[in-house]
Backbone as JSON Lines, residues from 0, in Angstrom:
{"i":0,"aa":"M","n":[0.07,-24.28,2.13],"ca":[0.58,-22.88,1.55],"c":[-0.36,-21.62,1.61]}
{"i":1,"aa":"N","n":[-0.61,-20.34,2.17],"ca":[-1.47,-19.71,2.08],"c":[-1.54,-19.06,0.94]}
{"i":2,"aa":"R","n":[-3.21,-18.64,0.34],"ca":[-3.68,-18.37,-1.21],"c":[-4.1,-16.77,-0.43]}
{"i":3,"aa":"L","n":[-3.55,-15.68,-1.41],"ca":[-4.17,-14.29,-1.69],"c":[-5.12,-14.19,-2.51]}
{"i":4,"aa":"V","n":[-5.99,-14.05,-2.5],"ca":[-6.85,-13.44,-3.28],"c":[-7.01,-11.8,-3.6]}
{"i":5,"aa":"H","n":[-6.65,-11.05,-4.32],"ca":[-6.39,-9.93,-4.68],"c":[-6.64,-9.49,-6.01]}
{"i":6,"aa":"I","n":[-6.54,-7.88,-6.27],"ca":[-6.36,-6.93,-7.11],"c":[-4.94,-6.52,-7.62]}
{"i":7,"aa":"L","n":[-4.58,-5.83,-8.35],"ca":[-3.34,-5.34,-8.21],"c":[-3.19,-4.21,-8.04]}
{"i":8,"aa":"M","n":[-4.16,-3.04,-8.3],"ca":[-4.03,-1.52,-8.13],"c":[-5.05,-1.53,-6.17]}
{"i":9,"aa":"S","n":[-5.27,-2.5,-6.11],"ca":[-6.34,-1.95,-4.81],"c":[-5.36,-2.3,-3.44]}
{"i":10,"aa":"P","n":[-4.71,-0.69,-2.75],"ca":[-3.96,-0.02,-1.57],"c":[-4.22,-1.16,-0.68]}
{"i":11,"aa":"P","n":[-5.2,-1.78,-0.33],"ca":[-5.61,-2.93,0.96],"c":[-5.01,-4.16,0.59]}
{"i":12,"aa":"C","n":[-4.8,-4.64,-0.76],"ca":[-4.19,-5.8,-1.26],"c":[-3.01,-5.69,-1.14]}
{"i":13,"aa":"R","n":[-2.41,-4.64,-1.55],"ca":[-0.95,-4.29,-2.07],"c":[-0.32,-4.48,0.14]}
{"i":14,"aa":"M","n":[-1.11,-3.91,0.56],"ca":[-1.08,-4.13,1.96],"c":[-0.53,-5.1,2.64]}
{"i":15,"aa":"A","n":[-1.4,-5.9,2.43],"ca":[-1.16,-7.2,2.7],"c":[-0.1,-8.21,2.03]}
{"i":16,"aa":"R","n":[0.14,-7.97,0.89],"ca":[0.8,-8.81,0.26],"c":[2.42,-8.35,1.5]}
{"i":17,"aa":"L","n":[2.56,-7.39,1.41],"ca":[3.76,-6.56,2.14],"c":[3.73,-7.05,3.31]}
{"i":18,"aa":"M","n":[2.78,-7.32,3.78],"ca":[2.44,-8.12,5.39],"c":[3.23,-9.45,5.22]}
{"i":19,"aa":"L","n":[2.35,-10.03,4.12],"ca":[2.87,-11.6,4.18],"c":[4.59,-11.83,4.21]}
{"i":20,"aa":"G","n":[5.2,-10.51,3.08],"ca":[6.58,-10.41,2.93],"c":[6.83,-10.45,4.32]}
{"i":21,"aa":"E","n":[6.87,-9.44,4.97],"ca":[7.41,-8.96,6.52],"c":[7.57,-10.07,7.3]}
{"i":22,"aa":"K","n":[6.11,-11.08,7.21],"ca":[6.49,-11.88,8.16],"c":[7.13,-13.04,7.72]}
{"i":23,"aa":"R","n":[7.42,-12.8,6.41],"ca":[8.33,-14.12,5.9],"c":[7.2,-15.47,5.8]}
{"i":24,"aa":"L","n":[5.98,-15.39,5.42],"ca":[4.97,-16.5,5.07],"c":[4.78,-16.77,3.15]}
{"i":25,"aa":"P","n":[5.2,-17.88,2.99],"ca":[4.96,-18.0,1.94],"c":[3.23,-17.89,1.82]}
{"i":26,"aa":"F","n":[3.3,-17.63,0.31],"ca":[1.47,-17.79,-0.33],"c":[1.92,-17.58,-1.99]}
{"i":27,"aa":"A","n":[0.69,-17.82,-2.3],"ca":[0.46,-17.66,-3.85],"c":[-0.72,-16.87,-3.68]}
{"i":28,"aa":"A","n":[-0.52,-15.66,-4.99],"ca":[-1.43,-14.81,-5.26],"c":[-2.02,-15.54,-6.29]}
{"i":29,"aa":"Q","n":[-3.51,-15.01,-6.01],"ca":[-4.49,-15.52,-6.93],"c":[-5.38,-13.91,-7.42]}
{"i":30,"aa":"I","n":[-5.09,-13.55,-8.69],"ca":[-6.19,-12.12,-9.06],"c":[-7.63,-12.73,-8.62]}
{"i":31,"aa":"A","n":[-8.73,-11.89,-8.22],"ca":[-9.88,-12.28,-7.82],"c":[-10.8,-12.17,-9.33]}
{"i":32,"aa":"D","n":[-11.7,-13.48,-9.64],"ca":[-12.38,-13.09,-10.28],"c":[-13.47,-11.69,-10.68]}
{"i":33,"aa":"D","n":[-13.85,-11.89,-9.11],"ca":[-14.63,-10.59,-9.38],"c":[-14.02,-9.28,-8.64]}
{"i":34,"aa":"P","n":[-13.97,-8.09,-9.6],"ca":[-12.96,-7.69,-8.51],"c":[-13.93,-6.45,-7.97]}
{"i":35,"aa":"L","n":[-15.02,-6.78,-7.6],"ca":[-15.97,-5.81,-6.56],"c":[-16.7,-6.45,-5.51]}
{"i":36,"aa":"R","n":[-15.74,-7.53,-5.18],"ca":[-15.92,-8.56,-3.98],"c":[-15.02,-7.98,-3.08]}
{"i":37,"aa":"H","n":[-15.17,-8.26,-1.79],"ca":[-14.62,-7.91,-0.58],"c":[-13.1,-8.2,-0.58]}
{"i":38,"aa":"L","n":[-12.29,-7.57,-1.06],"ca":[-11.0,-8.44,-0.75],"c":[-10.0,-6.92,0.1]}
{"i":39,"aa":"P","n":[-8.88,-7.42,0.47],"ca":[-8.35,-9.08,0.1],"c":[-8.99,-10.16,0.77]}
{"i":40,"aa":"V","n":[-8.68,-11.21,0.58],"ca":[-8.82,-12.16,1.12],"c":[-8.02,-12.92,1.14]}
{"i":41,"aa":"L","n":[-7.51,-13.59,2.55],"ca":[-6.7,-14.26,3.16],"c":[-7.28,-16.11,2.79]}
{"i":42,"aa":"L","n":[-6.71,-16.8,2.52],"ca":[-6.94,-18.16,2.47],"c":[-6.0,-19.06,3.49]}
{"i":43,"aa":"D","n":[-6.51,-19.21,4.74],"ca":[-5.42,-20.34,5.15],"c":[-5.02,-21.38,4.88]}
{"i":44,"aa":"E","n":[-3.91,-22.34,5.03],"ca":[-4.05,-23.81,4.57],"c":[-4.76,-24.59,4.81]}
{"i":45,"aa":"D","n":[-5.7,-24.67,5.86],"ca":[-6.49,-25.34,6.34],"c":[-8.12,-24.88,5.42]}
{"i":46,"aa":"G","n":[-8.29,-23.72,4.52],"ca":[-9.16,-23.41,3.5],"c":[-9.83,-22.18,4.64]}
{"i":47,"aa":"T","n":[-9.87,-21.77,5.75],"ca":[-10.45,-20.77,6.25],"c":[-9.96,-19.76,5.64]}
{"i":48,"aa":"A","n":[-11.29,-18.53,5.42],"ca":[-10.84,-17.46,4.61],"c":[-11.11,-15.97,5.7]}
{"i":49,"aa":"V","n":[-10.25,-15.24,5.28],"ca":[-10.14,-14.56,6.48],"c":[-10.14,-13.04,5.22]}
{"i":50,"aa":"T","n":[-11.64,-12.17,5.37],"ca":[-11.62,-11.59,4.41],"c":[-11.51,-9.57,4.93]}
{"i":51,"aa":"G","n":[-11.39,-9.11,4.47],"ca":[-10.97,-7.5,4.44],"c":[-9.45,-7.17,5.32]}
{"i":52,"aa":"I","n":[-8.91,-5.68,4.23],"ca":[-7.79,-5.86,5.38],"c":[-7.61,-5.87,6.9]}
{"i":53,"aa":"W","n":[-8.47,-5.43,7.47],"ca":[-8.35,-5.63,8.81],"c":[-8.16,-6.88,9.39]}
{"i":54,"aa":"A","n":[-9.22,-7.46,9.02],"ca":[-9.26,-9.05,9.67],"c":[-8.02,-10.12,9.17]}
{"i":55,"aa":"V","n":[-7.48,-9.56,7.75],"ca":[-6.56,-10.05,7.52],"c":[-4.95,-9.44,8.33]}
{"i":56,"aa":"T","n":[-4.58,-8.23,8.76],"ca":[-4.18,-7.5,9.47],"c":[-4.01,-8.28,10.86]}
{"i":57,"aa":"D","n":[-5.19,-8.5,11.58],"ca":[-5.3,-9.29,13.25],"c":[-4.86,-10.61,12.6]}
{"i":58,"aa":"R","n":[-5.37,-10.86,12.13],"ca":[-4.82,-12.52,11.72],"c":[-3.55,-12.82,11.64]}
{"i":59,"aa":"L","n":[-2.62,-11.67,10.98],"ca":[-1.49,-11.73,10.7],"c":[-0.31,-11.49,12.2]}
{"i":60,"aa":"E","n":[-1.32,-10.6,12.79],"ca":[-0.54,-10.24,13.88],"c":[-0.55,-10.92,15.22]}
{"i":61,"aa":"T","n":[-1.95,-11.32,15.15],"ca":[-1.93,-12.4,16.22],"c":[-1.51,-13.61,16.23]}
{"i":62,"aa":"E","n":[-1.16,-14.58,15.03],"ca":[-0.95,-15.54,15.18],"c":[0.2,-15.6,14.03]}
{"i":63,"aa":"H","n":[1.05,-14.46,13.97],"ca":[2.63,-14.83,13.58],"c":[3.14,-13.63,14.35]}
{"i":64,"aa":"P","n":[2.95,-13.97,15.51],"ca":[3.77,-12.77,16.56],"c":[5.2,-12.35,15.99]}
{"i":65,"aa":"D","n":[5.95,-13.29,15.2],"ca":[7.25,-12.69,14.96],"c":[7.49,-11.99,14.05]}
{"i":66,"aa":"N","n":[8.42,-10.57,14.08],"ca":[8.21,-9.65,12.68],"c":[7.22,-8.8,13.14]}
{"i":67,"aa":"P","n":[6.85,-8.48,14.62],"ca":[5.65,-7.77,15.12],"c":[5.6,-6.39,14.06]}
{"i":68,"aa":"L","n":[4.58,-5.97,13.55],"ca":[4.07,-5.12,13.02],"c":[3.75,-3.49,13.52]}
{"i":69,"aa":"V","n":[3.62,-4.02,14.87],"ca":[2.86,-3.07,15.42],"c":[3.46,-2.86,16.66]}
{"i":70,"aa":"P","n":[4.0,-1.75,17.38],"ca":[5.2,-2.0,18.52],"c":[4.31,-2.31,19.75]}
{"i":71,"aa":"E","n":[5.06,-2.71,20.74],"ca":[4.75,-2.68,22.63],"c":[4.28,-1.81,22.75]}
{"i":72,"aa":"D","n":[5.01,-0.38,22.86],"ca":[5.27,1.02,23.27],"c":[3.57,1.68,23.53]}
{"i":73,"aa":"A","n":[2.9,1.69,24.14],"ca":[1.38,2.38,24.06],"c":[1.73,3.44,23.13]}
{"i":74,"aa":"G","n":[2.18,4.45,23.75],"ca":[2.2,5.98,22.81],"c":[3.0,5.41,21.07]}
{"i":75,"aa":"E","n":[4.14,4.92,20.89],"ca":[4.24,4.41,19.9],"c":[3.26,3.44,18.69]}
{"i":76,"aa":"R","n":[2.64,2.71,19.69],"ca":[1.45,1.84,19.04],"c":[0.04,2.96,18.57]}
{"i":77,"aa":"A","n":[-0.49,3.74,19.58],"ca":[-0.82,4.84,19.28],"c":[-0.28,5.17,17.78]}
{"i":78,"aa":"E","n":[0.67,6.24,17.66],"ca":[0.86,6.85,16.15],"c":[1.13,5.77,15.53]}
{"i":79,"aa":"V","n":[0.71,4.33,15.3],"ca":[0.8,3.44,14.32],"c":[-0.25,3.23,13.76]}
{"i":80,"aa":"L","n":[-1.54,3.03,14.7],"ca":[-2.9,3.47,14.41],"c":[-3.28,4.38,13.83]}
{"i":81,"aa":"R","n":[-2.89,5.71,14.23],"ca":[-3.48,6.64,13.94],"c":[-3.16,7.02,12.76]}
{"i":82,"aa":"L","n":[-2.07,6.78,12.09],"ca":[-1.23,7.03,10.68],"c":[-1.7,6.31,9.94]}
{"i":83,"aa":"L","n":[-2.4,4.77,10.2],"ca":[-2.74,3.68,9.28],"c":[-4.0,4.32,9.43]}
{"i":84,"aa":"D","n":[-5.08,4.69,10.1],"ca":[-6.24,5.18,10.22],"c":[-6.26,6.2,8.63]}
{"i":85,"aa":"W","n":[-5.4,7.07,9.07],"ca":[-5.65,8.35,8.03],"c":[-4.73,7.83,7.02]}
{"i":86,"aa":"T","n":[-4.23,6.89,6.37],"ca":[-3.83,6.63,5.43],"c":[-4.95,5.71,4.32]}
{"i":87,"aa":"M","n":[-5.35,4.67,5.25],"ca":[-6.79,4.2,4.65],"c":[-7.66,4.84,4.71]}
{"i":88,"aa":"T","n":[-7.76,5.47,4.99],"ca":[-9.26,7.0,5.0],"c":[-8.69,7.73,3.94]}
{"i":89,"aa":"H","n":[-8.55,8.89,4.85],"ca":[-7.87,10.65,4.35],"c":[-7.21,10.0,2.96]}
{"i":90,"aa":"F","n":[-6.1,9.85,3.39],"ca":[-5.15,9.78,1.71],"c":[-5.92,8.9,1.12]}
{"i":91,"aa":"H","n":[-6.25,7.61,1.25],"ca":[-7.02,6.9,0.22],"c":[-8.31,7.43,-0.58]}
{"i":92,"aa":"D","n":[-9.18,8.32,-0.13],"ca":[-9.74,9.37,-0.16],"c":[-9.68,10.23,-1.72]}
{"i":93,"aa":"E","n":[-8.7,11.28,-0.22],"ca":[-8.61,12.29,-1.2],"c":[-7.39,12.18,-2.44]}
{"i":94,"aa":"V","n":[-6.32,11.22,-2.41],"ca":[-5.2,11.06,-3.45],"c":[-5.51,9.97,-4.07]}
{"i":95,"aa":"T","n":[-5.63,8.25,-3.45],"ca":[-5.11,7.42,-4.54],"c":[-7.04,6.89,-5.08]}
{"i":96,"aa":"R","n":[-7.86,7.08,-4.46],"ca":[-8.97,7.46,-5.39],"c":[-9.31,8.22,-6.41]}
{"i":97,"aa":"R","n":[-8.32,9.63,-6.14],"ca":[-8.61,10.88,-7.3],"c":[-7.35,10.42,-8.24]}
{"i":98,"aa":"I","n":[-6.72,9.22,-8.07],"ca":[-5.59,8.93,-8.81],"c":[-5.46,8.09,-9.93]}
{"i":99,"aa":"V","n":[-5.11,6.74,-8.86],"ca":[-5.06,5.93,-9.13],"c":[-6.17,5.03,-10.22]}
{"i":100,"aa":"F","n":[-7.32,5.86,-9.07],"ca":[-8.98,4.64,-9.5],"c":[-9.45,5.42,-10.85]}
{"i":101,"aa":"E","n":[-8.77,6.59,-11.23],"ca":[-9.3,7.51,-12.55],"c":[-8.21,6.87,-13.73]}
{"i":102,"aa":"K","n":[-6.94,6.39,-13.49],"ca":[-6.31,6.01,-14.51],"c":[-6.12,4.36,-14.62]}
{"i":103,"aa":"A","n":[-6.79,3.57,-14.02],"ca":[-6.65,1.92,-13.68],"c":[-7.94,1.5,-14.15]}
{"i":104,"aa":"A","n":[-8.11,0.28,-14.73],"ca":[-9.19,0.33,-14.69],"c":[-9.95,-0.73,-13.32]}
{"i":105,"aa":"Q","n":[-11.77,-0.98,-13.77],"ca":[-12.12,-1.2,-12.27],"c":[-11.0,-2.63,-12.2]}
{"i":106,"aa":"A","n":[-11.36,-3.06,-13.05],"ca":[-10.74,-4.85,-12.73],"c":[-9.37,-4.78,-12.19]}
{"i":107,"aa":"H","n":[-8.76,-3.61,-11.92],"ca":[-7.51,-3.19,-11.21],"c":[-7.66,-2.78,-9.75]}
{"i":108,"aa":"T","n":[-9.08,-2.53,-9.63],"ca":[-8.81,-1.46,-8.54],"c":[-9.92,-1.38,-7.56]}
{"i":109,"aa":"G","n":[-11.16,-2.22,-8.01],"ca":[-12.31,-2.64,-7.7],"c":[-13.1,-1.64,-7.39]}
{"i":110,"aa":"S","n":[-12.97,-0.51,-7.7],"ca":[-13.97,0.72,-7.93],"c":[-15.18,0.53,-8.45]}
{"i":111,"aa":"P","n":[-16.41,0.56,-8.07],"ca":[-17.41,0.43,-8.11],"c":[-18.02,1.56,-9.83]}
{"i":112,"aa":"M","n":[-17.35,2.53,-9.48],"ca":[-17.31,3.02,-11.05],"c":[-17.14,2.79,-12.48]}
{"i":113,"aa":"R","n":[-16.97,2.93,-13.06],"ca":[-16.9,2.67,-14.67],"c":[-16.98,3.83,-15.75]}
{"i":114,"aa":"R","n":[-15.98,4.98,-15.73],"ca":[-16.15,5.81,-16.97],"c":[-14.86,6.09,-17.48]}
{"i":115,"aa":"P","n":[-15.26,6.97,-18.51],"ca":[-13.26,7.43,-18.61],"c":[-12.62,8.74,-17.41]}
{"i":116,"aa":"P","n":[-11.5,8.83,-17.53],"ca":[-10.92,9.31,-16.48],"c":[-11.56,11.06,-16.41]}
{"i":117,"aa":"N","n":[-11.62,11.35,-15.0],"ca":[-11.82,12.69,-15.34],"c":[-10.75,13.73,-14.74]}
{"i":118,"aa":"M","n":[-10.21,14.23,-15.62],"ca":[-8.63,14.86,-15.29],"c":[-8.61,15.67,-14.15]}
{"i":119,"aa":"E","n":[-10.34,16.78,-13.77],"ca":[-9.75,17.37,-12.96],"c":[-10.09,16.84,-11.88]}
{"i":120,"aa":"T","n":[-10.61,15.81,-11.55],"ca":[-10.54,14.77,-10.29],"c":[-9.11,14.35,-10.36]}
{"i":121,"aa":"V","n":[-8.17,13.77,-11.54],"ca":[-6.66,13.83,-11.43],"c":[-5.69,14.73,-10.54]}
{"i":122,"aa":"R","n":[-6.24,16.0,-11.07],"ca":[-5.26,17.23,-10.46],"c":[-5.47,17.71,-9.66]}
{"i":123,"aa":"S","n":[-7.16,17.37,-8.74],"ca":[-7.11,17.54,-7.64],"c":[-6.66,16.43,-6.32]}
{"i":124,"aa":"G","n":[-6.35,15.33,-6.7],"ca":[-5.38,14.23,-6.37],"c":[-4.1,14.59,-6.18]}
{"i":125,"aa":"R","n":[-3.4,15.67,-7.42],"ca":[-2.25,15.33,-7.25],"c":[-1.82,16.73,-6.45]}
{"i":126,"aa":"V","n":[-2.56,17.65,-6.25],"ca":[-2.25,18.72,-5.1],"c":[-2.7,18.55,-4.06]}
{"i":127,"aa":"A","n":[-3.51,17.46,-3.4],"ca":[-3.5,16.9,-2.02],"c":[-2.6,16.25,-1.57]}
{"i":128,"aa":"L","n":[-2.29,15.16,-2.95],"ca":[-0.44,14.36,-2.42],"c":[0.51,15.29,-2.59]}
{"i":129,"aa":"H","n":[0.39,16.4,-3.06],"ca":[2.16,16.99,-2.67],"c":[1.69,17.59,-1.32]}
{"i":130,"aa":"D","n":[0.48,18.04,-0.69],"ca":[0.24,18.82,0.44],"c":[0.46,17.54,1.33]}
{"i":131,"aa":"F","n":[0.25,16.49,1.02],"ca":[-0.06,15.19,2.42],"c":[1.47,15.2,2.29]}
{"i":132,"aa":"L","n":[2.16,14.88,1.11],"ca":[3.5,14.41,1.46],"c":[4.71,15.27,2.24]}
{"i":133,"aa":"K","n":[4.29,16.79,1.99],"ca":[4.94,17.81,2.37],"c":[5.04,17.68,3.86]}
{"i":134,"aa":"A","n":[3.59,17.34,4.71],"ca":[3.15,17.46,5.85],"c":[3.98,15.7,6.18]}
{"i":135,"aa":"L","n":[3.76,15.5,5.97],"ca":[4.39,14.03,6.15],"c":[6.2,13.94,6.39]}
{"i":136,"aa":"A","n":[6.59,14.57,5.54],"ca":[7.86,14.46,5.67],"c":[8.96,14.45,6.49]}
{"i":137,"aa":"P","n":[8.3,15.4,7.59],"ca":[9.69,15.21,8.39],"c":[9.29,14.13,9.73]}
{"i":138,"aa":"L","n":[8.41,13.37,9.45],"ca":[8.27,12.04,10.42],"c":[9.51,11.05,10.32]}
{"i":139,"aa":"P","n":[9.79,10.83,8.97],"ca":[10.63,9.59,8.62],"c":[12.17,10.77,9.25]}
{"i":140,"aa":"E","n":[12.22,11.59,8.97],"ca":[13.52,12.13,9.36],"c":[14.02,12.06,10.56]}
{"i":141,"aa":"E","n":[13.36,12.18,11.48],"ca":[12.64,12.56,12.81],"c":[12.71,11.07,13.96]}
{"i":142,"aa":"R","n":[12.19,9.97,12.74],"ca":[11.76,8.63,13.86],"c":[12.6,7.87,13.03]}
{"i":143,"aa":"G","n":[13.37,7.63,12.13],"ca":[13.37,6.84,11.11],"c":[12.67,6.21,9.92]}
{"i":144,"aa":"F","n":[11.21,5.6,10.97],"ca":[10.05,5.25,9.74],"c":[9.34,6.08,10.24]}
{"i":145,"aa":"L","n":[7.57,5.87,9.74],"ca":[7.05,6.85,9.78],"c":[6.16,7.06,11.38]}
{"i":146,"aa":"A","n":[6.3,6.14,12.02],"ca":[5.73,6.65,13.04],"c":[6.6,5.76,14.62]}
{"i":147,"aa":"C","n":[7.7,5.31,14.37],"ca":[8.98,5.23,15.11],"c":[9.83,4.89,14.39]}
{"i":148,"aa":"R","n":[11.02,3.75,15.12],"ca":[11.99,3.69,14.33],"c":[12.47,2.08,14.12]}
{"i":149,"aa":"E","n":[10.89,1.67,14.0],"ca":[11.12,0.44,13.59],"c":[10.2,0.33,11.98]}
{"i":150,"aa":"L","n":[9.91,-0.78,11.44],"ca":[8.98,-0.87,10.46],"c":[7.76,-0.7,10.87]}
{"i":151,"aa":"T","n":[6.98,-0.47,10.45],"ca":[5.42,-0.4,11.3],"c":[4.08,-0.78,9.84]}
{"i":152,"aa":"L","n":[3.02,-1.15,10.66],"ca":[1.91,-0.95,9.58],"c":[2.0,0.63,9.13]}
{"i":153,"aa":"A","n":[2.14,1.58,9.55],"ca":[2.18,2.87,9.08],"c":[2.84,2.79,7.53]}
{"i":154,"aa":"D","n":[3.87,2.2,7.69],"ca":[4.6,2.18,6.64],"c":[4.58,1.25,5.57]}
{"i":155,"aa":"L","n":[3.45,0.24,6.01],"ca":[3.14,-0.81,4.83],"c":[1.84,-0.13,4.35]}
{"i":156,"aa":"A","n":[1.17,0.67,4.98],"ca":[-0.22,0.87,4.67],"c":[0.25,2.34,3.36]}
{"i":157,"aa":"L","n":[1.33,3.14,4.16],"ca":[1.24,4.19,2.91],"c":[2.37,3.8,1.84]}
{"i":158,"aa":"A","n":[2.81,2.61,2.07],"ca":[3.78,2.07,0.89],"c":[2.94,1.66,-0.49]}
{"i":159,"aa":"A","n":[2.2,0.84,0.51],"ca":[0.87,0.33,-0.45],"c":[0.34,1.18,-1.62]}
{"i":160,"aa":"H","n":[0.07,2.72,-1.27],"ca":[-0.48,3.45,-1.7],"c":[1.0,3.98,-2.68]}
{"i":161,"aa":"M","n":[1.6,4.67,-2.23],"ca":[2.65,5.22,-2.53],"c":[3.27,4.55,-4.17]}
{"i":162,"aa":"S","n":[3.43,3.06,-3.82],"ca":[3.31,1.91,-5.31],"c":[2.51,2.32,-6.15]}
{"i":163,"aa":"A","n":[1.13,2.14,-5.71],"ca":[0.22,2.7,-7.12],"c":[0.49,3.85,-7.86]}
{"i":164,"aa":"L","n":[0.88,4.53,-6.72],"ca":[0.69,5.85,-7.22],"c":[1.81,6.0,-8.08]}
{"i":165,"aa":"D","n":[2.81,5.65,-8.11],"ca":[4.5,5.24,-8.49],"c":[3.96,4.62,-9.62]}
{"i":166,"aa":"Y","n":[3.64,3.67,-9.98],"ca":[3.47,3.2,-10.99],"c":[2.95,3.75,-12.24]}
{"i":167,"aa":"Y","n":[2.28,5.17,-11.79],"ca":[1.71,5.59,-12.9],"c":[2.13,7.08,-12.36]}
{"i":168,"aa":"G","n":[3.43,6.84,-12.24],"ca":[4.35,8.34,-12.41],"c":[3.82,9.29,-11.57]}
{"i":169,"aa":"E","n":[3.05,9.37,-10.67],"ca":[2.32,10.19,-10.13],"c":[3.39,10.98,-8.61]}
{"i":170,"aa":"V","n":[4.45,10.5,-7.71],"ca":[4.55,10.73,-7.28],"c":[5.9,12.01,-7.43]}
{"i":171,"aa":"P","n":[5.83,13.2,-6.69],"ca":[6.9,14.26,-7.29],"c":[7.85,13.95,-6.48]}
{"i":172,"aa":"W","n":[9.18,13.07,-6.52],"ca":[9.79,13.01,-6.02],"c":[10.55,13.79,-5.18]}
{"i":173,"aa":"T","n":[11.17,14.55,-6.5],"ca":[12.25,15.48,-6.31],"c":[11.9,16.75,-5.74]}
{"i":174,"aa":"D","n":[10.36,16.64,-5.11],"ca":[9.61,17.89,-4.19],"c":[9.91,17.38,-2.76]}
{"i":175,"aa":"I","n":[10.08,16.31,-2.25],"ca":[9.97,15.48,-1.0],"c":[11.13,14.63,-0.83]}
{"i":176,"aa":"P","n":[12.53,14.95,-1.07],"ca":[14.0,14.28,-0.89],"c":[13.28,13.32,0.7]}
{"i":177,"aa":"A","n":[12.91,13.94,1.33],"ca":[12.88,13.24,2.6],"c":[11.86,11.61,2.33]}
{"i":178,"aa":"I","n":[10.71,11.83,2.03],"ca":[9.9,11.23,1.56],"c":[10.16,10.01,1.05]}
{"i":179,"aa":"A","n":[11.29,10.38,-0.47],"ca":[12.0,9.34,-1.43],"c":[13.22,8.73,-0.66]}
{"i":180,"aa":"E","n":[13.34,8.82,-0.19],"ca":[14.41,8.26,0.76],"c":[13.75,7.41,1.32]}
{"i":181,"aa":"W","n":[12.72,7.67,2.46],"ca":[11.73,6.64,3.1],"c":[11.07,5.79,2.11]}
{"i":182,"aa":"Y","n":[10.83,5.6,0.94],"ca":[10.31,5.32,0.29],"c":[11.53,4.24,-0.4]}
{"i":183,"aa":"T","n":[12.57,4.58,-0.77],"ca":[13.92,3.93,-1.32],"c":[14.27,2.82,-0.46]}
{"i":184,"aa":"R","n":[13.95,3.26,0.65],"ca":[14.4,1.55,2.19],"c":[13.38,1.21,2.1]}
{"i":185,"aa":"L","n":[12.04,1.17,1.66],"ca":[11.06,0.7,1.91],"c":[10.89,-0.68,0.33]}
{"i":186,"aa":"K","n":[10.78,0.28,-0.64],"ca":[11.15,-0.57,-1.98],"c":[12.2,-1.56,-2.11]}
{"i":187,"aa":"S","n":[13.58,-1.56,-1.25],"ca":[14.53,-2.39,-1.32],"c":[14.34,-3.6,-0.63]}
{"i":188,"aa":"R","n":[12.87,-3.76,0.22],"ca":[13.08,-5.1,1.37],"c":[12.46,-5.78,0.39]}
{"i":189,"aa":"P","n":[13.08,-7.55,0.81],"ca":[12.51,-8.31,0.11],"c":[11.17,-8.4,-0.59]}
{"i":190,"aa":"S","n":[10.26,-7.78,0.91],"ca":[8.63,-7.71,0.67],"c":[8.42,-6.89,-0.43]}
{"i":191,"aa":"F","n":[9.3,-6.19,-0.91],"ca":[8.85,-5.13,-2.29],"c":[8.96,-5.86,-3.67]}
{"i":192,"aa":"R","n":[9.33,-7.04,-3.86],"ca":[9.85,-7.33,-4.61],"c":[8.78,-7.74,-5.8]}
{"i":193,"aa":"P","n":[7.8,-8.37,-5.22],"ca":[6.99,-9.27,-5.92],"c":[5.59,-7.78,-6.65]}
{"i":194,"aa":"L","n":[5.94,-6.35,-5.67],"ca":[5.18,-5.71,-5.94],"c":[5.45,-4.6,-7.23]}
{"i":195,"aa":"L","n":[7.21,-4.47,-7.36],"ca":[7.83,-4.08,-8.13],"c":[7.58,-4.54,-9.36]}
{"i":196,"aa":"A","n":[7.68,-6.36,-9.4],"ca":[7.14,-7.34,-10.85],"c":[5.66,-6.79,-11.21]}
{"i":197,"aa":"D","n":[4.65,-6.28,-10.44],"ca":[3.43,-6.01,-11.07],"c":[3.49,-5.1,-12.59]}
{"i":198,"aa":"R","n":[2.97,-5.84,-13.45],"ca":[2.25,-5.2,-14.45],"c":[1.19,-5.45,-14.81]}
{"i":199,"aa":"V","n":[0.19,-3.78,-15.62],"ca":[-0.9,-3.99,-15.46],"c":[-1.36,-4.34,-16.88]}
{"i":200,"aa":"P","n":[-1.63,-4.73,-17.36],"ca":[-2.14,-5.7,-19.01],"c":[-2.5,-3.9,-19.55]}
{"i":201,"aa":"G","n":[-1.78,-4.16,-20.61],"ca":[-2.12,-2.57,-21.68],"c":[-1.45,-1.21,-20.77]}
{"i":202,"aa":"Q","n":[-1.11,-1.44,-19.22],"ca":[-0.48,0.32,-18.83],"c":[0.73,-0.25,-18.6]}
{"i":203,"aa":"P","n":[1.72,0.11,-19.07],"ca":[3.38,-0.43,-18.09],"c":[3.61,0.19,-17.32]}
{"i":204,"aa":"P","n":[4.41,0.09,-16.61],"ca":[4.83,1.28,-15.48],"c":[5.75,2.41,-16.03]}
{"i":205,"aa":"V","n":[5.84,3.64,-15.45],"ca":[7.2,4.13,-15.39],"c":[8.47,3.81,-15.64]}
{"i":206,"aa":"L","n":[9.08,4.06,-16.48],"ca":[10.55,3.68,-16.25],"c":[11.54,3.43,-14.86]}
{"i":207,"aa":"H","n":[11.24,4.19,-14.28],"ca":[11.9,4.07,-12.61],"c":[11.3,2.83,-11.72]}
{"i":208,"aa":"Y","n":[9.68,3.06,-11.91],"ca":[9.4,2.3,-10.79],"c":[9.88,0.92,-10.0]}
{"i":209,"aa":"A","n":[10.5,0.21,-11.12],"ca":[11.42,-0.84,-10.48],"c":[12.2,-1.12,-9.49]}
{"i":210,"aa":"E","n":[13.06,0.28,-10.52],"ca":[14.68,0.45,-9.79],"c":[14.36,1.07,-8.34]}
{"i":211,"aa":"L","n":[15.66,0.37,-7.78],"ca":[15.76,0.33,-6.44],"c":[15.94,2.16,-6.0]}
{"i":212,"aa":"D","n":[16.71,2.85,-6.86],"ca":[16.36,3.96,-7.08],"c":[16.18,5.13,-7.66]}
{"i":213,"aa":"F","n":[16.17,6.07,-7.75],"ca":[15.27,7.29,-8.18],"c":[16.49,8.12,-9.22]}
């Protein structure tokens, strides 16, 4: 069986867990001893280590082509990769790092910083989150999912971030019903169940976190 070395609130780690679930590949999840190491790490059955979200993504898409998460159509493929890149860079830096990384302990995010939360930083992340979600809202209404009519890496990447934000009750769901509906469909998938069972020691999630509807 594959093993995935991860930490709970790291979006790349959460995305890897979702990908393994969508590929229907059984795996054992193992919390990293050192949260500052390069994560996630996927350990194949033969002991080969695949390190980092891009390497894990390539390995899963290349060696497990069933249930593909990147479409064959060139235009749709380009849109998936555009949204994936944006989510893992701009959204991560301007939202998740400013909110989740301020609220969660270093052991659960892998942040190199260790200091008390800065609420000014959290507030700036909330403003960016609201603006970004308003901009994203038309996509699932027009396409079904974010990039096209099928579930893709773009959806899993954003869902990985949104689930960490939602754990702390930071998503203004009532303001963006289209994104709330999209996220409800994502969290209802079997691949999401392990994430909904996550519990950060000393920081329980908001009451609706594991519910399949808001």
